[in-house]
Legacy VTK file of the C-alpha trace (Angstrom):
# vtk DataFile Version 3.0
C-alpha trace
ASCII
DATASET POLYDATA
POINTS 81 float
3.667 -13.998 -19.185
1.395 -12.462 -21.820
0.212 -9.899 -19.231
3.768 -8.698 -18.700
4.365 -8.364 -22.440
1.080 -6.484 -22.791
1.970 -4.026 -20.023
5.485 -3.452 -21.357
4.215 -2.901 -24.899
1.668 -0.342 -23.660
4.374 1.471 -21.739
6.586 1.509 -24.836
3.707 2.832 -26.949
3.340 5.718 -24.480
7.112 6.399 -24.644
7.552 5.353 -21.012
10.437 3.299 -19.714
10.800 0.804 -16.887
13.784 0.679 -14.561
14.462 -3.043 -14.251
16.198 -2.694 -10.874
12.926 -1.344 -9.387
10.664 -4.031 -10.877
9.325 -7.083 -9.045
8.158 -9.970 -11.213
6.136 -13.086 -10.359
5.458 -12.257 -6.711
2.301 -13.624 -5.099
2.245 -10.785 -2.575
4.171 -7.586 -1.853
4.028 -4.330 0.114
3.259 -1.180 -1.860
2.727 2.357 -0.540
2.026 1.183 2.994
-0.389 -1.584 2.021
-0.065 -5.319 1.522
-1.144 -6.544 -1.919
-1.783 -10.252 -2.421
-4.390 -12.843 -3.360
-6.390 -10.175 -5.169
-6.744 -8.129 -1.962
-5.395 -4.862 -0.607
-4.900 -5.041 3.167
-3.252 -3.090 5.954
0.065 -4.652 7.048
0.036 -6.431 10.431
2.686 -4.110 11.908
0.421 -1.106 11.235
-2.557 -2.894 12.826
-0.523 -3.724 15.945
0.678 -0.095 16.181
-2.946 1.079 16.191
-4.057 -1.614 18.656
-1.262 -0.819 21.143
-1.355 2.972 20.778
-1.571 4.870 24.076
-4.944 6.574 24.595
-4.678 10.223 23.475
-4.921 12.661 26.390
-4.548 16.009 24.648
-5.168 17.606 21.283
-1.645 17.006 19.945
-1.632 13.304 20.751
-5.165 12.973 19.303
-3.989 14.530 16.020
-1.052 12.147 15.976
-3.340 9.150 16.521
-5.809 10.273 13.842
-2.919 10.806 11.424
-1.968 7.166 11.976
-5.489 5.724 11.746
-7.412 7.782 9.167
-5.235 7.091 6.085
-5.455 3.358 6.789
-9.224 3.492 7.081
-9.719 5.721 4.023
-7.629 3.478 1.796
-9.146 0.237 3.075
-12.821 1.106 3.047
-13.802 2.991 -0.079
-17.056 2.990 -2.057
LINES 1 82
81 0 1 2 3 4 5 6 7 8 9 10 11 12 13 14 15 16 17 18 19 20 21 22 23 24 25 26 27 28 29 30 31 32 33 34 35 36 37 38 39 40 41 42 43 44 45 46 47 48 49 50 51 52 53 54 55 56 57 58 59 60 61 62 63 64 65 66 67 68 69 70 71 72 73 74 75 76 77 78 79 80
């Protein structure tokens, strides 16, 4: 609970407000910006992994761009230095 008070006091000190209806408190895991956050880890959601695994093999430039647009953001956000 002290972490929540600390965060809210820092936000207040910076003249920032929090919209209570958009806040999630005391969750062990949640989805945020296309990633699953939980247990101290940031992972790719299972539905995204299954989409990549079952994607039809690209046969032309347009479908290759579509596939890379699906895969590259997931890889870049999951494996960083």
